[in-house]
Residue, then its C-alpha position, 0 to 999 in steps of 0.5 A: x260916512x265911515x273914517x279912514x279904514x287901516x289899510x289907509x292907515x298903514x299906508x300912511x305909517x309906511x309913507x313916515x318911514x320910508x321919508x324918515x328912512x330918505x332923511x335918515x340917509x340923506x343926513x349920512x352922505x352929507x356927513x360922510x361929505x364933509x369928512x371926506x377933505x382932500x388938505x392931505x391929498x391937496x399937498x403931496x408925499x414927500x420923496x427922498x432925494x427928491x426937489x419940492x416946491x414947497x420949502x424955500x431952499x427946494x430940499x425935500x429932506x428937511x436939515x436937523x435942527x441946529x444944537x438938537x441931539x436926538x433922544x439916547x445918541x448924546x454920545x460925546x461924553x461917553x467913555x464907552x461910545x468914544x475911547x475917550x478919557x478926559x479927551x485921552x485914550x485909556x488902557x481899560x475896557x468898558x466892560x469886563x473881558x469875558x472868553x464870549x467877548x474875546x470869541x465875539x472880537x474874533x470872529x468880527x476881526x476875521x470878517x472886518x480885519x483880516x482883509x488888511x491885517x491878516x488873522x494874525x493881526x501883522x497887516x500882511x493880509x491879503x489885500x496888502x498883498x495885492x499892492x494895497x498899503x502896508x497894515x499896521x502891524x499890531x505885533x510892533x513896539x509902537x502898537x503894542x505900546x498903545x492904550x487898548x482903547x486906541x484900537x476902538x478910537x481908529x475904528x471909530x474915526x479912521x487913520x492913515x489909508x484906514x476908513x472908519x468902521x463905525x457904521x458897519x461895527x457897533x460900539x461893543x463890537x468895537x470893544x470886542x475886536x480891540x480886546x482881542x486885537x490885545x489877547x494876539x498881542x500877548x500871544x505872540x509875546x507871552x513869556x515863561x513868567x506868563x504860564x500857570x504853574x504846573x502847564x507844560x510848554x512845548x514849542x510851536x516848531x516842534x507841535x507843528x512838525x509832529x501833527x505833519x506840518x511844515x515850520x511856520x513860527x519866524x519872522x513875518x516879511x511883508x510882501x514883494x507887491x506891498x506899496x512902501x510910502x517914502x519920505x517926502x526927503x526922498x520924492x526928487x522934484x521932476x522925476x519921473x513917473x515910475x511903473x507899479x509892476x514893470x514887465x518882466x524881462x521873462x514872459x512867462x511861460x503857458x501849458x498848453x492842452x496837450x501838457x506842453x509848456x509855450x511861451x506867449x508872443x513877442x511884444x512889439x517893441x513900443x506897445x502898451x502894456 
């Protein structure tokens, strides 16, 4: 009898190879299945400001651990972040007040401060003209006597009707604004001794008249629409409330499309404003 031929040997080898591949594939599927765990799938992610049953207090957002401070956020003892030195305001900048710093302070002041304080810092901004409580006048005796860090401290923590601006204005920009406020004060309270030797000084009114502008240098009156708080002693208990803006006795005139002027119809007696 003859032994197995080459074709039979090849068939046996092919069968072994196929079986080996099947075993390897089965092992791969088992390894892949073992790696697909569902731990994170069984614990859904948290959504901000939504409740959860995972924690006993029902809050998904966890409170900060007590008596801990995030790395790089310990600002309480730094003059740059608080404006206080040994618990008191100081008349100094934490970094040099260069022209670049003053330019940045002017730009930030015009964005965030002028609506109430106006561009010249007299406290008669557009919001005050529309009835808001008068803002601080940086040129009165009280504000002129404040140390420089006082303005940084007020911007950081708020004061009176003014909210804090620490979320809108970075610390370095708050210092730049404080430096620019001091520059505004110096510009309105300059003396002859402050002028460098050899420099020629002209009157602002003369300059305005020469270039065709009306004379604008003078006192800054507070808008008549500003709400001035009365002292507590002037408030009479039981007094009737007054209308903030009483109607005018003379109705305003209106211009028609033809150019003629007319008056609006009279309001019936007892009608609500």
